[in-house]
C-alpha positions as CSV (number, residue, x, y, z in Angstrom):
1,M,-25.1,14.8,-5.0
2,S,-26.7,17.3,-7.1
3,P,-27.2,17.0,-10.8
4,A,-25.1,20.0,-11.3
5,T,-22.1,18.7,-9.0
6,A,-22.3,15.4,-10.8
7,L,-22.1,17.2,-14.3
8,R,-19.2,19.3,-12.7
9,R,-17.6,15.9,-11.5
10,N,-17.6,14.1,-15.0
11,S,-17.1,16.8,-17.3
12,D,-14.6,19.1,-16.0
13,L,-11.1,17.6,-14.7
14,G,-10.0,21.0,-13.4
15,A,-13.2,21.7,-11.3
16,A,-13.0,18.2,-10.2
17,L,-9.6,18.8,-8.8
18,A,-10.4,22.0,-7.4
19,E,-13.1,20.3,-5.5
20,A,-11.3,17.5,-4.3
21,R,-8.7,19.6,-2.8
22,A,-10.8,22.0,-1.3
23,A,-12.6,18.8,0.5
24,Y,-9.4,17.6,1.7
25,A,-8.4,21.0,3.0
26,A,-11.7,21.4,4.9
27,A,-11.4,18.4,6.5
28,R,-8.2,18.6,7.9
29,P,-7.8,21.9,9.7
30,R,-5.2,20.4,12.1
31,S,-2.8,19.0,9.3
32,A,-3.1,22.5,7.8
33,A,-1.8,24.2,10.9
34,Q,0.7,21.8,11.8
35,H,2.3,22.5,8.0
36,E,2.2,26.1,8.6
37,R,4.0,25.6,11.8
38,A,6.5,23.3,10.2
39,R,7.2,25.7,7.6
40,E,8.6,28.2,10.0
41,V,11.5,26.0,10.8
42,L,11.6,23.3,8.0
43,P,11.9,24.3,4.2
44,G,8.9,22.9,2.7
45,G,7.6,21.9,6.2
46,N,9.1,18.6,6.3
47,T,12.4,17.0,5.6
48,R,11.2,14.4,3.1
49,S,10.2,15.9,-0.6
50,V,8.2,12.8,-1.4
51,L,5.8,13.6,1.3
52,I,5.5,17.5,0.1
53,Y,2.1,18.0,-1.9
54,G,-0.8,20.5,-2.1
55,P,-2.1,22.2,-0.5
56,F,-0.7,20.7,2.6
57,P,0.5,17.1,3.7
58,T,-1.5,15.0,6.0
59,A,0.2,14.5,9.5
60,M,-0.2,11.1,10.9
61,T,0.0,10.5,14.6
62,R,-0.5,6.9,15.1
63,G,-0.5,3.2,13.5
64,Q,-1.4,-0.1,13.9
65,D,-1.1,-3.1,12.0
66,C,-2.0,-2.0,8.3
67,R,-4.0,1.2,9.8
68,L,-3.1,5.0,10.2
69,W,-4.7,7.8,12.1
70,D,-3.9,11.4,11.2
71,L,-4.2,14.6,13.4
72,D,-7.6,15.5,12.7
73,G,-8.8,12.0,14.1
74,H,-9.5,10.1,10.3
75,A,-8.4,6.7,10.2
76,Y,-7.0,5.1,7.0
77,L,-6.0,1.6,5.5
78,D,-2.3,2.0,4.7
79,L,-1.8,0.8,1.3
80,C,1.5,3.3,1.2
81,G,3.6,0.9,3.4
82,E,6.4,3.4,4.2
83,Y,7.3,3.4,0.5
84,T,8.2,-0.4,1.0
85,A,9.9,0.1,4.1
86,G,6.9,-0.7,6.3
87,L,6.5,-4.3,5.0
88,F,5.8,-5.5,8.6
89,G,3.1,-3.0,9.4
90,H,3.0,-0.8,12.6
91,S,2.6,-2.8,15.4
92,E,4.6,-6.4,14.6
93,P,4.6,-7.8,18.0
94,R,7.8,-10.0,17.4
95,I,9.7,-6.8,16.4
96,H,8.3,-4.7,19.2
97,R,9.9,-7.4,21.4
98,V,13.0,-7.5,20.5
99,L,13.4,-3.8,20.5
100,H,12.4,-3.5,23.8
101,A,14.7,-6.2,25.1
102,T,17.6,-4.5,23.4
103,L,16.9,-1.5,24.7
104,E,17.0,-2.8,28.1
105,E,20.7,-4.1,27.3
106,G,21.7,-0.5,26.3
107,I,22.2,1.6,22.8
108,N,25.1,3.3,21.1
109,L,28.0,0.5,22.6
110,A,30.7,1.5,20.2
111,A,31.6,-2.1,19.3
112,V,30.8,-5.1,17.2
113,G,28.3,-7.5,18.3
114,Q,26.5,-10.8,17.4
115,G,23.5,-9.1,16.0
116,E,25.3,-7.7,12.9
117,E,27.0,-11.2,12.2
118,R,23.7,-13.0,12.4
119,L,21.9,-10.5,10.2
120,A,24.7,-10.9,7.5
121,R,24.6,-14.6,7.6
122,L,20.9,-14.8,7.1
123,L,21.2,-12.2,4.1
124,C,24.0,-14.1,2.4
125,G,22.0,-17.2,2.7
126,R,19.2,-15.6,1.2
127,F,20.5,-13.7,-2.1
128,P,22.2,-15.3,-4.7
129,S,24.8,-12.7,-5.1
130,L,25.9,-12.2,-1.9
131,A,29.2,-13.9,-0.7
132,Q,29.5,-11.1,1.8
133,V,27.5,-8.0,2.9
134,R,28.3,-4.7,4.8
135,F,25.5,-2.6,6.4
136,T,24.5,0.8,6.3
137,N,21.8,3.4,7.4
138,S,19.9,3.8,4.2
139,G,19.6,2.4,0.4
140,T,20.9,5.5,-0.6
141,E,24.3,4.8,1.2
142,A,24.3,1.2,0.2
143,N,24.1,2.4,-3.4
144,L,26.7,4.9,-2.9
145,M,29.1,2.4,-1.2
146,A,28.3,-0.2,-4.1
147,L,29.6,2.2,-6.6
148,A,32.5,3.2,-4.6
149,A,33.3,-0.4,-4.5
150,A,33.0,-1.0,-8.2
151,R,35.0,1.9,-9.3
152,A,37.8,0.9,-6.7
153,F,37.8,-2.7,-8.3
154,T,37.8,-1.8,-11.9
155,G,40.2,1.0,-11.8
156,R,37.2,3.1,-13.9
157,G,34.9,5.6,-13.4
158,T,31.7,5.8,-15.6
159,T,28.4,4.1,-14.3
160,M,25.7,3.1,-16.5
161,V,22.3,4.2,-14.9
162,M,18.7,4.3,-16.2
163,R,16.6,7.1,-17.4
164,G,13.7,7.0,-14.6
165,G,15.7,5.1,-12.2
166,Y,16.2,5.9,-8.3
167,H,19.0,4.8,-6.3
168,G,18.5,7.4,-3.2
169,G,18.1,10.9,-2.8
170,V,21.4,11.8,-4.5
171,L,21.1,9.2,-7.2
172,T,18.0,10.0,-9.0
173,F,17.7,10.0,-13.0
174,P,14.1,11.4,-14.2
175,A,12.5,10.0,-17.0
176,S,13.3,13.6,-18.7
177,G,15.7,16.3,-17.5
178,T,17.9,16.0,-14.6
179,N,17.9,16.1,-10.8
180,A,19.8,19.1,-9.1
181,A,20.6,17.2,-6.1
182,T,22.3,14.0,-7.8
183,L,25.9,13.7,-7.0
184,P,28.3,14.9,-10.0
185,L,29.6,11.6,-11.1
186,P,30.3,10.5,-14.7
187,F,27.2,8.8,-15.7
188,V,25.5,7.4,-18.9
189,H,22.1,7.4,-19.1
190,A,20.3,4.4,-20.8
191,A,16.8,3.6,-21.7
192,Y,15.2,1.2,-19.5
193,N,14.0,-2.2,-21.2
194,D,16.1,-1.5,-24.3
195,S,18.8,-3.9,-24.7
196,D,20.0,-2.5,-28.0
197,E,20.8,1.3,-26.4
198,A,22.1,-0.5,-23.5
199,A,24.8,-2.4,-25.4
200,R,25.6,0.6,-27.8
201,L,26.4,2.9,-24.6
202,A,28.0,0.1,-23.1
203,R,30.5,-0.6,-25.7
204,A,30.9,2.9,-26.6
205,H,32.2,3.4,-22.9
206,A,33.8,0.0,-22.3
207,G,37.2,1.6,-21.3
208,D,35.8,3.4,-18.6
209,L,32.6,1.3,-17.7
210,A,33.2,0.7,-13.7
211,A,29.2,-0.5,-13.0
212,V,25.9,-0.8,-14.5
213,V,23.3,-0.1,-11.8
214,V,19.5,-1.0,-12.5
215,E,16.3,-1.8,-10.6
216,P,14.8,-5.1,-11.6
217,M,11.7,-2.9,-11.3
218,L,11.6,0.7,-11.3
219,G,10.4,2.0,-7.6
220,S,9.6,5.5,-8.0
221,G,9.4,5.6,-11.9
222,G,6.0,3.9,-11.8
223,C,6.7,0.2,-10.6
224,I,7.5,-0.8,-14.2
225,P,9.3,-4.3,-14.4
226,A,12.6,-5.0,-16.1
227,Q,11.8,-7.4,-19.0
228,P,14.0,-10.5,-18.2
229,G,15.7,-10.3,-21.6
230,F,16.9,-6.9,-20.9
231,L,18.4,-8.0,-17.4
232,A,19.9,-10.9,-19.1
233,A,21.6,-8.3,-21.8
234,L,22.7,-6.3,-18.9
235,R,24.5,-9.4,-17.4
236,A,26.2,-10.1,-20.6
237,L,27.1,-6.7,-21.3
238,A,28.9,-6.4,-17.9
239,D,30.7,-10.0,-18.6
240,E,31.6,-8.5,-21.9
241,T,33.3,-5.2,-20.7
242,G,34.5,-6.0,-17.3
243,A,32.0,-3.8,-15.4
244,V,30.3,-4.4,-12.4
245,L,26.8,-5.5,-12.6
246,I,24.5,-4.0,-9.8
247,F,21.1,-4.9,-8.7
248,D,19.1,-2.2,-6.6
249,E,16.9,-4.5,-4.9
250,V,16.3,-2.0,-2.0
251,M,12.6,-2.4,-3.0
252,T,12.4,-5.7,-5.1
253,S,14.1,-7.9,-2.5
254,R,10.4,-8.8,-1.2
255,M,9.6,-10.4,-4.4
256,S,10.9,-13.8,-3.4
257,G,13.0,-15.3,-0.4
258,G,16.3,-14.1,-2.6
259,G,14.7,-11.2,-4.5
260,M,14.0,-10.6,-8.1
261,Q,17.6,-11.9,-8.8
262,A,16.6,-15.6,-7.3
263,R,13.0,-15.4,-9.1
264,L,14.7,-14.7,-12.3
265,G,17.8,-16.7,-12.1
266,I,19.9,-13.6,-13.2
267,T,23.1,-13.1,-10.7
268,P,24.6,-9.6,-10.6
269,D,28.1,-8.9,-9.2
270,M,26.6,-7.1,-6.5
271,T,23.3,-6.0,-4.9
272,T,22.1,-3.4,-2.8
273,L,19.2,-3.9,-0.2
274,G,17.3,-1.5,2.4
275,K,13.8,-0.4,3.5
276,Y,12.1,-3.4,5.4
277,V,15.3,-5.7,5.7
278,G,16.0,-3.8,9.0
279,G,12.7,-4.9,10.2
280,G,11.5,-1.1,9.7
281,M,14.4,0.7,11.0
282,S,16.8,2.8,9.4
283,F,18.7,0.3,7.2
284,G,20.8,-0.5,4.0
285,A,23.0,-3.1,2.9
286,F,25.6,-3.6,-0.1
287,G,27.4,-6.8,-1.0
288,G,28.5,-9.2,-3.7
289,R,31.2,-11.1,-4.9
290,A,34.2,-12.0,-2.5
291,D,36.8,-10.4,-4.6
292,I,34.9,-7.3,-4.7
293,M,34.0,-7.0,-1.1
294,A,37.3,-8.2,-0.3
295,Q,38.4,-4.7,-0.7
296,F,36.9,-3.7,2.7
297,D,39.3,-6.0,4.4
298,T,42.2,-4.0,2.8
299,T,41.9,-1.0,0.8
300,L,38.7,0.5,0.7
301,P,37.3,2.3,4.1
302,H,33.6,2.5,4.9
303,A,32.6,4.3,7.7
304,G,29.3,5.0,9.7
305,T,28.7,5.2,13.5
306,F,25.2,3.4,13.1
307,N,26.0,0.9,10.6
308,N,25.9,-1.9,13.2
309,N,23.1,-0.2,15.5
310,V,21.9,-2.7,18.1
311,L,18.2,-1.7,17.7
312,T,18.5,-2.4,13.8
313,M,20.4,-5.5,13.8
314,A,18.3,-7.2,16.7
315,A,15.2,-5.9,14.5
316,G,16.5,-7.1,11.2
317,G,17.3,-10.5,12.6
318,V,13.9,-11.2,13.6
319,A,12.6,-9.6,10.6
320,M,14.5,-11.9,8.0
321,G,15.1,-14.7,10.5
322,E,11.4,-15.2,11.8
323,I,8.7,-13.3,10.1
324,F,9.7,-12.6,6.3
325,T,10.5,-16.2,5.5
326,P,10.9,-17.5,1.9
327,E,7.5,-18.9,2.3
328,A,6.0,-15.5,3.5
329,A,7.6,-13.9,0.6
330,E,6.2,-16.0,-1.8
331,A,2.6,-15.8,-0.2
332,L,2.7,-11.8,-0.3
333,F,3.9,-12.1,-4.1
334,Q,0.8,-14.1,-4.8
335,R,-1.5,-11.8,-3.0
336,G,-0.2,-8.7,-4.9
337,E,-0.3,-10.5,-8.2
338,A,-4.0,-11.6,-7.5
339,L,-4.9,-7.9,-6.4
340,R,-3.3,-6.2,-9.4
341,A,-5.0,-8.8,-11.8
342,R,-8.4,-7.6,-10.1
343,L,-7.7,-3.9,-10.3
344,N,-6.7,-4.0,-14.0
345,E,-10.0,-5.6,-14.7
346,I,-11.7,-2.6,-13.3
347,G,-10.3,-0.7,-16.2
348,R,-11.2,-2.9,-18.9
349,Q,-14.6,-3.5,-17.7
350,A,-15.3,0.2,-17.7
351,G,-13.5,0.8,-20.8
352,V,-11.2,3.7,-19.4
353,P,-7.4,4.2,-19.4
354,L,-6.8,3.4,-15.9
355,G,-4.5,0.4,-15.0
356,F,-1.7,-1.0,-12.7
357,T,2.0,-2.1,-13.3
358,G,3.9,-3.9,-10.9
359,L,5.0,-6.8,-9.5
360,G,3.8,-8.9,-6.4
361,S,3.0,-6.5,-3.6
362,M,4.3,-3.2,-5.5
363,M,2.2,-1.5,-7.7
364,T,1.5,1.9,-9.4
365,A,-1.5,3.3,-11.2
366,H,-1.2,4.9,-14.7
367,F,-4.0,6.6,-16.7
368,R,-3.0,5.0,-20.0
369,Q,-3.4,2.0,-22.0
370,P,-1.6,0.1,-23.1
371,L,0.1,0.2,-19.8
372,P,3.8,1.3,-20.0
373,D,6.8,-0.8,-20.2
374,R,9.6,2.1,-19.5
375,P,9.3,5.5,-18.1
376,Y,7.4,8.2,-19.4
377,A,6.7,11.9,-19.1
378,A,3.2,12.3,-18.1
379,S,0.9,14.8,-19.6
380,P,-0.7,17.3,-17.5
381,A,-4.1,15.5,-17.6
382,E,-2.7,12.5,-16.5
383,E,-0.9,14.3,-13.7
384,A,-4.3,15.9,-12.7
385,L,-5.6,12.4,-12.9
386,R,-3.1,11.0,-10.5
387,E,-3.6,13.9,-7.9
388,L,-7.5,13.3,-8.3
389,F,-7.0,9.5,-7.7
390,F,-5.0,10.3,-4.6
391,F,-7.6,12.6,-3.0
392,D,-10.7,10.2,-3.9
393,M,-8.8,7.4,-2.2
394,L,-8.0,9.5,0.9
395,A,-11.7,10.4,0.8
396,A,-12.5,6.6,0.9
397,G,-10.2,6.3,3.9
398,I,-7.2,4.6,1.8
399,Y,-3.6,5.9,2.3
400,L,-1.1,5.3,-0.6
401,A,1.6,7.3,-2.0
402,R,0.9,10.5,-3.8
403,R,2.4,9.3,-7.4
404,G,-0.1,6.2,-7.0
405,M,2.1,3.7,-5.7
406,V,0.9,0.9,-3.6
407,A,3.1,-1.2,-1.2
408,L,1.1,-4.1,0.5
409,S,2.4,-4.7,4.1
410,L,1.8,-8.2,5.5
411,P,-1.2,-7.4,7.7
412,V,-3.0,-6.6,4.5
413,G,-5.4,-9.2,4.1
414,E,-8.3,-10.0,1.9
415,P,-10.8,-7.6,3.7
416,E,-8.2,-5.0,3.0
417,M,-7.7,-5.9,-0.9
418,D,-11.6,-6.2,-1.2
419,R,-11.9,-2.6,0.2
420,F,-9.4,-1.3,-2.2
421,V,-10.7,-2.8,-5.3
422,A,-14.3,-1.5,-4.4
423,A,-12.6,2.1,-4.0
424,V,-11.0,1.8,-7.1
425,G,-14.3,0.6,-8.6
426,E,-16.0,3.7,-7.4
427,F,-13.3,6.0,-8.9
428,A,-13.6,4.4,-12.2
429,E,-17.4,4.6,-12.3
430,S,-17.8,8.1,-10.9
431,R,-14.6,9.5,-12.7
432,A,-15.1,7.8,-16.2
433,A,-15.8,10.6,-18.2
434,L,-12.8,12.4,-16.9
435,L,-10.7,9.4,-17.2
436,R,-11.7,8.9,-20.7
437,A,-11.1,12.8,-21.6
438,G,-7.7,13.1,-19.6
439,G,-6.4,9.5,-19.9
440,I,-4.4,8.3,-23.0
441,A,-5.9,5.5,-24.8
442,G,-3.6,3.5,-27.5
């Protein structure tokens, strides 16, 4: 690196980001061409907004274990983990075997099967809140059906949600502003980790409060854990008002054999699941107290052609019955805790506003100190640093979420974590001046 390049790299955030974008684009001509072709028939060039980023997204062609290869031949360590859905990596042989065996017996059987009962029994045996459970095709559907059940059960209409919360593509609640795709249901918005505001709003809306839905750790909102006292306060408020407390554990269910509810000893009335529980296939689930779920025996319909599709039921049974045991969940949680501690030590040693919030195997980079305990509106400089971090990690052969989120998969071991720690250390050292200028230090 020339002295002039080094000076620009460490003194001007805009120039550094432009340089990183240019290097990214120059190294991926086939991904660029694929994006241009896709834009002709797909608005934005794909069908997942989270994958749309400039100048164009990297197109992947193959995955094995915790590795990915893109259209231009670059190899990556996969730390995105399909936004927590890819818990088992890309080539878990036990899941592959059961999927192949299931295909041999036929698909689209239009009937009940043994696989759904087996998976349901596994989940009810693991999550304290699940007396009974039903399946869907996504976490979004699971949350929608949980809300429908709570509204029908209580005869009320309003749902308390948290600013910064994400419960699916049509149930998104930004830290500031609104999301045009969110369904126009009656919502009241509370501040995450603010027990006093939650109490005030719950009591003000008590007569029509059907549900309180919360992530025990914000996922897309920055991997910010809920304070145990906050979740306990929501449990007490639901009891006080007669509302149904719903834990969205679509992501956090991986934090122990029975999710965060088991780890914290706080049991909601209903729980929603998704992502990895179906073995990496399209999957969602919702369940809870027997009296709430009994509505589906009598008055409340719940349709879905692929709710019990044989591939997901078979993969989920193996995933939750043989692979992701409570012991495996605890080991993964502890690996992630150790990794996050190492990463946060890098920022402290370098004296830069760089750190990671999270729990266990999920974490997100932030460019401010102290680390946040609730969602926030990032400054333009923070957003630029987040993008620069993403591009620098790609240049180091590490693939993570554009928003800076990491979700470890089971194949990620100590050598892979060492590699990530080294890459973050290089980022903190080489971009130190930019971090001090653009980050926020308390």
